[in-house]
Backbone as CSV, one residue per row, in Angstrom:
resi,resn,N_x,N_y,N_z,CA_x,CA_y,CA_z,C_x,C_y,C_z
1,MET,167.422,-47.919,12.268,167.865,-47.894,10.885,168.482,-49.234,10.491
2,ILE,169.361,-49.781,11.340,169.983,-51.063,11.043,168.930,-52.162,10.957
3,LEU,167.950,-52.096,11.838,166.876,-53.084,11.841,166.126,-53.079,10.511
4,LEU,165.894,-51.922,9.964,165.184,-51.827,8.694,166.014,-52.355,7.523
5,ILE,167.304,-52.150,7.583,168.163,-52.555,6.463,168.433,-54.058,6.485
6,PHE,168.825,-54.598,7.664,169.258,-55.988,7.735,168.210,-56.948,8.273
7,GLY,167.262,-56.460,9.011,166.240,-57.325,9.591,166.670,-57.835,10.961
8,PRO,165.688,-58.254,11.759,165.985,-58.642,13.140,166.820,-59.917,13.273
9,SER,166.772,-60.799,12.301,167.527,-62.048,12.419,169.023,-61.852,12.173
10,GLN,169.400,-60.797,11.477,170.804,-60.578,11.138,171.565,-59.797,12.207
11,ILE,170.863,-59.092,13.084,171.527,-58.252,14.084,172.391,-59.071,15.040
12,PRO,171.937,-60.201,15.591,172.823,-60.988,16.464,174.068,-61.509,15.737
13,LYS,173.918,-61.894,14.481,175.072,-62.357,13.694,176.078,-61.231,13.507
14,MET,175.568,-60.046,13.213,176.446,-58.895,13.024,177.155,-58.538,14.320
15,ALA,176.426,-58.570,15.436,177.024,-58.240,16.734,178.123,-59.237,17.072
16,ARG,177.884,-60.527,16.808,178.904,-61.553,17.052,180.138,-61.303,16.187
17,SER,179.918,-60.972,14.942,181.031,-60.713,14.024,181.845,-59.508,14.465
18,ILE,181.157,-58.458,14.877,181.852,-57.257,15.349,182.644,-57.566,16.618
19,GLY,182.053,-58.312,17.541,182.756,-58.694,18.771,183.978,-59.535,18.481
20,GLN,183.851,-60.477,17.562,184.979,-61.333,17.203,186.085,-60.510,16.545
21,ALA,185.721,-59.597,15.677,186.715,-58.747,15.023,187.442,-57.878,16.052
22,MET,186.706,-57.359,17.027,187.332,-56.531,18.065,188.294,-57.363,18.908
23,ARG,187.917,-58.603,19.243,188.808,-59.485,20.009,190.086,-59.778,19.233
24,GLU,189.951,-60.067,17.944,191.120,-60.347,17.116,192.026,-59.118,17.019
25,PHE,191.427,-57.943,16.888,192.201,-56.710,16.803,192.978,-56.480,18.097
26,ARG,192.308,-56.652,19.245,192.973,-56.462,20.537,194.084,-57.487,20.732
27,LYS,193.845,-58.711,20.292,194.855,-59.762,20.409,196.084,-59.390,19.581
28,ALA,195.863,-58.916,18.359,196.978,-58.511,17.499,197.719,-57.331,18.107
29,GLN,196.989,-56.377,18.675,197.617,-55.232,19.338,198.500,-55.691,20.482
30,ARG,197.975,-56.597,21.294,198.713,-57.110,22.443,199.973,-57.851,21.996
31,GLU,199.865,-58.670,20.938,201.013,-59.410,20.441,202.085,-58.479,19.895
32,ILE,201.679,-57.449,19.187,202.640,-56.477,18.657,203.323,-55.739,19.804
33,GLY,202.547,-55.329,20.802,203.124,-54.654,21.964,204.098,-55.544,22.709
34,ASP,203.750,-56.806,22.887,204.651,-57.742,23.551,205.943,-57.917,22.766
35,GLU,205.818,-58.003,21.450,206.999,-58.164,20.605,207.896,-56.933,20.680
36,LEU,207.308,-55.752,20.668,208.107,-54.531,20.769,208.785,-54.437,22.129
37,ASN,208.077,-54.805,23.189,208.678,-54.777,24.521,209.806,-55.779,24.628
38,ARG,209.659,-56.922,23.992,210.703,-57.938,24.026,211.956,-57.435,23.313
39,GLU,211.787,-56.701,22.213,212.925,-56.166,21.477,213.601,-55.027,22.227
40,GLU,212.829,-54.227,22.972,213.393,-53.097,23.694,214.151,-53.526,24.939
41,THR,213.781,-54.633,25.546,214.404,-55.096,26.772,215.612,-55.953,26.418
42,PRO,216.815,-55.494,26.729,217.999,-56.291,26.406,218.108,-57.495,27.338
43,ASP,218.711,-58.570,26.830,218.904,-59.771,27.635,219.912,-59.540,28.754
44,LYS,220.974,-58.813,28.434,221.999,-58.504,29.426,221.989,-56.999,29.676
45,PRO,221.880,-56.584,30.924,221.847,-55.136,31.187,223.196,-54.485,30.872
46,ASP,223.142,-53.391,30.129,224.345,-52.635,29.790,224.632,-51.536,30.802
47,ASN,223.770,-51.366,31.758,223.899,-50.273,32.729,224.620,-50.715,33.979
48,LYS,225.700,-51.455,33.839,226.462,-51.889,35.000,227.284,-50.707,35.510
49,PRO,227.391,-50.561,36.841,228.226,-49.478,37.362,229.699,-49.733,37.035
50,ILE,230.386,-48.660,36.703,231.806,-48.765,36.360,232.623,-48.456,37.605
51,ASP,233.486,-49.416,37.988,234.369,-49.214,39.135,235.578,-48.414,38.700
52,LYS,235.854,-47.333,39.440,237.022,-46.503,39.092,238.048,-46.591,40.168
């Protein structure tokens, strides 16, 4: 069906575009995840044992 609509010369261009879009999406996902992990991890641990 895609071959009939776009023709054989356009399929490699479309595949490249889809691959590039997927890479950019994964990169953005990874960056957002890294940023969230950086915010969740405190610089100084607050879980120090309390001496009584």
